[in-house]
C-alpha positions as CSV (number, residue, x, y, z in Angstrom):
1,X,7.4,-14.5,-7.8
2,X,4.0,-15.9,-7.4
3,X,3.1,-17.0,-3.9
4,X,5.8,-14.9,-2.2
5,X,5.5,-11.5,-0.4
6,X,6.6,-8.1,-1.7
7,X,7.1,-4.9,0.3
8,X,6.6,-1.5,-1.3
9,X,8.9,0.7,0.8
10,X,7.9,4.3,1.6
11,X,11.6,5.1,2.3
12,X,10.5,6.6,5.7
13,X,12.3,5.4,8.8
14,X,9.5,6.9,10.9
15,X,6.4,8.9,10.2
16,X,6.1,12.4,11.7
17,X,3.2,13.6,13.7
18,X,1.5,15.5,10.8
19,X,2.1,12.8,8.1
20,X,-0.7,11.4,5.9
21,X,-0.1,8.4,3.7
22,X,-2.3,6.8,1.1
23,X,-1.7,3.7,-1.0
24,X,-3.6,3.3,-4.3
25,X,-3.7,0.6,-7.0
26,X,-4.4,0.6,-10.7
27,X,-5.8,2.9,-13.3
28,X,-8.8,3.7,-11.2
29,X,-6.6,4.7,-8.2
30,X,-8.4,2.3,-5.9
31,X,-7.5,3.0,-2.3
32,X,-5.7,0.2,-0.5
33,X,-4.6,1.7,2.7
34,X,-4.0,5.0,4.6
35,X,-2.5,6.3,7.7
36,X,-3.3,9.7,9.2
37,X,-0.9,10.5,12.1
38,X,-2.8,13.6,13.1
39,X,-5.9,11.5,13.9
40,X,-3.9,8.4,14.9
41,X,-5.8,6.3,12.4
42,X,-4.8,3.5,10.1
43,X,-7.1,1.8,7.6
44,X,-6.5,-1.1,5.2
45,X,-9.1,-1.6,2.4
46,X,-8.3,-5.2,1.5
47,X,-11.9,-6.1,0.3
48,X,-11.7,-3.9,-2.8
49,X,-11.5,-5.1,-6.4
50,X,-13.5,-8.3,-5.9
51,X,-11.4,-9.2,-2.8
52,X,-8.1,-9.8,-4.6
53,X,-6.2,-8.2,-1.7
54,X,-8.3,-9.8,1.0
55,X,-6.1,-10.8,4.0
56,X,-3.0,-10.0,2.0
57,X,-2.2,-6.4,2.9
58,X,0.1,-5.5,5.8
59,X,0.7,-1.8,6.5
60,X,3.6,-0.8,8.7
61,X,2.4,1.8,11.1
62,X,5.9,3.2,11.8
63,X,7.1,3.6,8.2
64,X,4.0,3.4,6.0
65,X,5.4,0.7,3.9
66,X,2.9,-1.8,2.3
67,X,3.5,-5.5,2.2
68,X,1.4,-7.7,-0.1
69,X,1.5,-11.4,0.9
70,X,0.9,-14.5,-1.2
71,X,1.0,-12.5,-4.5
72,X,-0.5,-13.6,-7.7
73,X,-0.7,-12.3,-11.3
74,X,-3.8,-10.3,-10.2
75,X,-1.5,-8.1,-8.1
76,X,0.5,-7.0,-11.2
77,X,0.1,-3.3,-11.8
78,X,0.8,0.3,-10.8
79,X,0.9,1.2,-7.1
80,X,0.9,4.8,-6.0
81,X,2.0,6.1,-2.6
82,X,1.2,9.6,-1.6
83,X,3.0,11.0,1.5
84,X,1.5,14.4,2.2
85,X,1.9,16.2,-1.1
86,X,4.7,13.9,-2.5
87,X,3.7,11.0,-4.9
88,X,5.8,7.9,-5.5
89,X,5.0,5.2,-8.1
90,X,5.7,1.5,-8.2
91,X,5.2,-1.0,-11.0
92,X,4.8,-4.6,-9.8
93,X,5.1,-7.5,-12.1
94,X,4.3,-11.0,-10.8
95,X,5.5,-14.0,-12.8
């Protein structure tokens, strides 16, 4: 629903020391966020795609789940989560 928040769950309860996570959006696989436990780094790219995600992305450092706040129709689309070599896809539709 427009204006609410949605969490795309990684289904992890806790990331392991060697886990790498990357979230991507859309047909161009635009990077939204990533966590690399080996280097203890976490990055959120919320200024991509003309700023449609600016100040709206929350990445859970423990689980790797991604929350999008104050969603709009611009956030409708395909989201891809890659955990190490495993890929999980989400389709988000905002009304």
